[in-house]
DRENZALUM-724150 format. One record per residue: residue number from 1; x, y, z of N, C-alpha, C in turn. Coordinates in pm, whole numbers. Layout:
N
SITE   i    n_u    n_v    n_w   ca_u   ca_v   ca_w    c_u    c_v    c_w
SITE NUM      X      Y      Z      X      Y      Z      X      Y      Z
...
//
This chain:
145
SITE   i    n_u    n_v    n_w   ca_u   ca_v   ca_w    c_u    c_v    c_w
SITE   1  -3807  -5041  -2767  -3817  -4975  -2636  -3915  -4864  -2638
SITE   2  -3921  -4790  -2742  -4017  -4672  -2760  -4159  -4733  -2760
SITE   3  -4169  -4844  -2828  -4298  -4917  -2838  -4350  -4961  -2700
SITE   4  -4256  -5011  -2621  -4307  -5045  -2486  -4348  -4928  -2403
SITE   5  -4274  -4819  -2412  -4304  -4696  -2343  -4446  -4644  -2394
SITE   6  -4470  -4655  -2521  -4597  -4606  -2566  -4715  -4692  -2520
SITE   7  -4687  -4819  -2518  -4795  -4902  -2465  -4815  -4885  -2317
SITE   8  -4714  -4861  -2237  -4729  -4821  -2102  -4814  -4700  -2073
SITE   9  -4775  -4601  -2157  -4851  -4476  -2150  -4999  -4496  -2181
SITE  10  -5023  -4562  -2289  -5159  -4592  -2333  -5231  -4665  -2217
SITE  11  -5174  -4772  -2171  -5232  -4847  -2064  -5270  -4762  -1944
SITE  12  -5175  -4658  -1907  -5201  -4570  -1792  -5324  -4482  -1822
SITE  13  -5332  -4432  -1951  -5449  -4359  -1977  -5574  -4441  -1976
SITE  14  -5565  -4558  -2023  -5691  -4654  -2018  -5728  -4666  -1866
SITE  15  -5630  -4695  -1777  -5654  -4708  -1646  -5734  -4587  -1585
SITE  16  -5681  -4468  -1612  -5746  -4346  -1567  -5877  -4330  -1620
SITE  17  -5905  -4370  -1750  -6037  -4357  -1799  -6126  -4465  -1737
SITE  18  -6079  -4580  -1718  -6166  -4677  -1646  -6189  -4639  -1507
SITE  19  -6097  -4569  -1440  -6114  -4526  -1305  -6218  -4415  -1307
SITE  20  -6223  -4326  -1405  -6331  -4220  -1405  -6465  -4283  -1431
SITE  21  -6477  -4386  -1516  -6606  -4447  -1534  -6650  -4524  -1399
SITE  22  -6554  -4586  -1339  -6572  -4657  -1215  -6632  -4563  -1111
SITE  23  -6569  -4444  -1102  -6621  -4339  -1006  -6757  -4304  -1022
SITE  24  -6790  -4275  -1161  -6936  -4238  -1190  -7024  -4355  -1157
SITE  25  -6992  -4480  -1194  -7069  -4594  -1167  -7094  -4609  -1012
SITE  26  -6986  -4579   -936  -7001  -4592   -788  -7100  -4487   -730
SITE  27  -7099  -4372   -797  -7194  -4270   -760  -7340  -4299   -806
SITE  28  -7355  -4349   -926  -7488  -4396   -980  -7548  -4500   -885
SITE  29  -7472  -4591   -843  -7512  -4698   -763  -7539  -4653   -622
SITE  30  -7464  -4564   -574  -7487  -4499   -438  -7617  -4429   -443
SITE  31  -7643  -4347   -548  -7764  -4269   -553  -7892  -4365   -556
SITE  32  -7877  -4485   -619  -7984  -4575   -607  -8012  -4625   -471
SITE  33  -7903  -4651   -398  -7913  -4696   -259  -7978  -4580   -171
SITE  34  -7939  -4460   -201  -7996  -4340   -111  -8151  -4334   -159
SITE  35  -8180  -4354   -284  -8316  -4336   -328  -8402  -4450   -259
SITE  36  -8352  -4569   -255  -8423  -4686   -204  -8429  -4679    -53
SITE  37  -8326  -4622     13  -8328  -4601    159  -8248  -4719    225
SITE  38  -8183  -4697    332  -8103  -4796    393  -8182  -4905    473
SITE  39  -8305  -4868    491  -8395  -4964    566  -8436  -5093    486
SITE  40  -8409  -5094    352  -8443  -5206    267  -8326  -5309    258
SITE  41  -8216  -5276    316  -8098  -5365    310  -8053  -5395    452
SITE  42  -7993  -5512    459  -7946  -5570    591  -7819  -5476    636
SITE  43  -7799  -5488    766  -7683  -5411    822  -7550  -5471    761
SITE  44  -7555  -5601    736  -7424  -5666    681  -7404  -5611    533
SITE  45  -7508  -5594    457  -7491  -5541    319  -7451  -5398    329
SITE  46  -7517  -5318    417  -7474  -5176    438  -7327  -5170    465
SITE  47  -7268  -5245    561  -7130  -5244    601  -7045  -5284    489
SITE  48  -7084  -5399    424  -6999  -5437    306  -6988  -5330    202
SITE  49  -7106  -5261    167  -7100  -5154     81  -7008  -5040    124
SITE  50  -7016  -5010    258  -6929  -4901    301  -6781  -4941    291
SITE  51  -6748  -5059    321  -6611  -5106    305  -6561  -5102    160
SITE  52  -6647  -5145     75  -6622  -5143    -77  -6601  -4999   -115
SITE  53  -6681  -4904    -68  -6674  -4767   -112  -6541  -4715    -62
SITE  54  -6498  -4735     55  -6370  -4687    109  -6257  -4745     24
SITE  55  -6260  -4879      0  -6163  -4943    -99  -6158  -4874   -230
SITE  56  -6270  -4844   -281  -6276  -4778   -407  -6217  -4648   -414
SITE  57  -6244  -4565   -307  -6186  -4430   -303  -6038  -4443   -286
SITE  58  -5989  -4531   -216  -5843  -4548   -194  -5777  -4587   -325
SITE  59  -5838  -4688   -397  -5792  -4732   -525  -5791  -4611   -625
SITE  60  -5893  -4540   -635  -5902  -4423   -721  -5799  -4320   -686
SITE  61  -5780  -4298   -562  -5676  -4204   -524  -5536  -4254   -567
SITE  62  -5510  -4380   -548  -5380  -4431   -586  -5358  -4422   -739
SITE  63  -5477  -4457   -813  -5459  -4456   -959  -5443  -4309  -1001
SITE  64  -5515  -4217   -958  -5505  -4074  -1012  -5395  -3999   -955
SITE  65  -5327  -4047   -859  -5206  -3975   -808  -5077  -4042   -864
SITE  66  -5101  -4155   -947  -4979  -4217  -1006  -4903  -4305   -920
SITE  67  -4967  -4346   -806  -4887  -4426   -705  -4860  -4560   -770
SITE  68  -4745  -4618   -732  -4707  -4744   -794  -4800  -4855   -757
SITE  69  -4875  -4845   -645  -4970  -4946   -605  -5118  -4928   -660
SITE  70  -5132  -4817   -748  -5261  -4793   -812  -5307  -4904   -898
SITE  71  -5227  -4953   -992  -5277  -5068  -1081  -5320  -5188  -1002
SITE  72  -5240  -5221   -904  -5276  -5347   -810  -5406  -5320   -737
SITE  73  -5421  -5199   -685  -5537  -5161   -610  -5664  -5166   -710
SITE  74  -5640  -5115   -828  -5752  -5117   -929  -5793  -5262   -958
SITE  75  -5700  -5350   -980  -5733  -5483  -1012  -5798  -5553   -894
SITE  76  -5751  -5533   -768  -5819  -5597   -660  -5945  -5550   -622
SITE  77  -5972  -5420   -617  -6102  -5358   -583  -6197  -5377   -695
SITE  78  -6147  -5372   -825  -6235  -5390   -943  -6296  -5528   -944
SITE  79  -6208  -5626   -945  -6259  -5765   -953  -6340  -5806   -823
SITE  80  -6292  -5761   -708  -6365  -5794   -589  -6498  -5733   -584
SITE  81  -6512  -5610   -632  -6639  -5548   -642  -6737  -5610   -735
SITE  82  -6682  -5643   -851  -6766  -5710   -948  -6824  -5834   -896
SITE  83  -6743  -5921   -832  -6797  -6043   -772  -6902  -6011   -668
SITE  84  -6858  -5915   -578  -6948  -5884   -457  -7084  -5833   -506
SITE  85  -7092  -5733   -592  -7211  -5683   -644  -7297  -5793   -718
SITE  86  -7231  -5881   -791  -7302  -5979   -859  -7369  -6074   -760
SITE  87  -7297  -6111   -654  -7351  -6204   -555  -7460  -6133   -471
SITE  88  -7444  -6008   -437  -7533  -5943   -356  -7668  -5901   -427
SITE  89  -7651  -5859   -553  -7772  -5800   -626  -7833  -5897   -731
SITE  90  -7750  -5984   -793  -7808  -6059   -899  -7844  -6202   -877
SITE  91  -7797  -6263   -755  -7840  -6394   -716  -7974  -6380   -642
SITE  92  -8049  -6478   -652  -8180  -6486   -563  -8138  -6480   -418
SITE  93  -8220  -6443   -335  -8197  -6441   -188  -8122  -6576   -141
SITE  94  -8008  -6548    -74  -7933  -6664    -19  -7880  -6645    122
SITE  95  -7886  -6524    175  -7845  -6495    312  -7862  -6353    339
SITE  96  -7814  -6307    467  -7819  -6173    507  -7738  -6081    416
SITE  97  -7643  -6141    337  -7567  -6067    240  -7636  -6047    110
SITE  98  -7767  -6067    102  -7844  -6049    -24  -7918  -5917    -20
SITE  99  -7909  -5848   -131  -8007  -5734   -166  -8048  -5771   -304
SITE 100  -8114  -5882   -312  -8143  -5949   -441  -8238  -5872   -529
SITE 101  -8204  -5846   -648  -8305  -5782   -742  -8405  -5880   -807
SITE 102  -8350  -5995   -843  -8461  -6098   -896  -8553  -6142   -775
SITE 103  -8678  -6119   -805  -8772  -6155   -703  -8785  -6064   -592
SITE 104  -8732  -5941   -606  -8733  -5843   -492  -8871  -5804   -447
SITE 105  -8891  -5793   -319  -9030  -5747   -268  -9055  -5620   -317
SITE 106  -9180  -5587   -326  -9226  -5458   -379  -9175  -5341   -289
SITE 107  -9157  -5355   -168  -9112  -5250    -71  -8971  -5223    -81
SITE 108  -8892  -5309   -161  -8747  -5286   -173  -8706  -5179   -258
SITE 109  -8807  -5131   -341  -8780  -5010   -423  -8697  -5039   -552
SITE 110  -8685  -5167   -590  -8601  -5200   -702  -8675  -5159   -822
SITE 111  -8616  -5074   -905  -8668  -5026  -1034  -8582  -5059  -1147
SITE 112  -8612  -5012  -1273  -8518  -5031  -1382  -8392  -4949  -1363
SITE 113  -8403  -4835  -1284  -8284  -4765  -1261  -8191  -4842  -1167
SITE 114  -8243  -4917  -1068  -8156  -5009   -988  -8089  -5113  -1067
SITE 115  -8157  -5172  -1151  -8095  -5265  -1247  -7977  -5202  -1329
SITE 116  -8011  -5088  -1380  -7912  -5012  -1466  -7791  -4974  -1371
SITE 117  -7814  -4930  -1254  -7699  -4891  -1161  -7617  -5015  -1119
SITE 118  -7682  -5129  -1096  -7604  -5247  -1055  -7529  -5300  -1170
SITE 119  -7587  -5305  -1286  -7508  -5364  -1400  -7410  -5270  -1445
SITE 120  -7427  -5135  -1439  -7329  -5036  -1482  -7212  -5050  -1382
SITE 121  -7236  -5062  -1255  -7131  -5078  -1150  -7051  -5206  -1181
SITE 122  -7112  -5314  -1203  -7038  -5437  -1227  -6957  -5436  -1351
SITE 123  -7007  -5376  -1456  -6938  -5353  -1578  -6816  -5260  -1556
SITE 124  -6836  -5152  -1490  -6721  -5058  -1457  -6621  -5124  -1361
SITE 125  -6666  -5214  -1268  -6573  -5287  -1185  -6478  -5369  -1262
SITE 126  -6539  -5451  -1358  -6471  -5539  -1435  -6358  -5456  -1519
SITE 127  -6410  -5353  -1584  -6322  -5265  -1666  -6201  -5203  -1581
SITE 128  -6231  -5171  -1459  -6128  -5114  -1374  -6020  -5212  -1329
SITE 129  -6079  -5337  -1297  -5985  -5440  -1271  -5897  -5483  -1387
SITE 130  -5963  -5494  -1501  -5887  -5531  -1622  -5790  -5435  -1653
SITE 131  -5819  -5305  -1642  -5722  -5198  -1681  -5603  -5203  -1581
SITE 132  -5634  -5228  -1450  -5529  -5237  -1356  -5429  -5359  -1390
SITE 133  -5493  -5472  -1438  -5410  -5586  -1467  -5325  -5562  -1593
SITE 134  -5383  -5485  -1681  -5320  -5448  -1801  -5191  -5367  -1777
SITE 135  -5206  -5275  -1685  -5085  -5192  -1657  -4981  -5278  -1580
SITE 136  -5030  -5367  -1491  -4941  -5447  -1413  -4859  -5536  -1517
SITE 137  -4927  -5593  -1610  -4859  -5680  -1708  -4761  -5597  -1797
SITE 138  -4809  -5477  -1836  -4723  -5388  -1913  -4598  -5346  -1841
SITE 139  -4608  -5323  -1719  -4491  -5278  -1629  -4384  -5390  -1628
SITE 140  -4424  -5512  -1640  -4333  -5632  -1634  -4252  -5633  -1766
SITE 141  -4309  -5584  -1873  -4250  -5575  -2000  -4148  -5463  -2017
SITE 142  -4153  -5356  -1928  -4058  -5247  -1931  -3925  -5285  -1894
SITE 143  -3830  -5245  -1979  -3683  -5280  -1948  -3640  -5193  -1825
SITE 144  -3553  -5256  -1752  -3495  -5182  -1645  -3382  -5091  -1691
SITE 145  -3391  -4964  -1643  -3287  -4871  -1694  -3174  -4848  -1597
//
């Protein structure tokens, strides 16, 4: 029983750490978009990014306040964000939902920093989602008192 409690505490710490890294990555990616300007992305990409940011802030709030929905929110927003950023930034142009880095036009302002920001964000998204799942799975192992 003490072993399970220790694992749950450790998983909670990992979730908060992943949340902190996720928050930093969100800021780094946001700075890149501010640097590049909103005129280089479609309105659809702008709004999807805003929705993702609101979801991320809500998930971070739930995680750092210890809310019971925090781990589920981290898993949902983490994995959804990882898929979303991959589709928007790493695939070649495919629709108005593209802000593609491969083959980006010179006016798009894509630099090495842009690539770093996007890849850092995607990695942090996966880590946040994984940490949320880890806590959810650990909670199922906890005996009912």
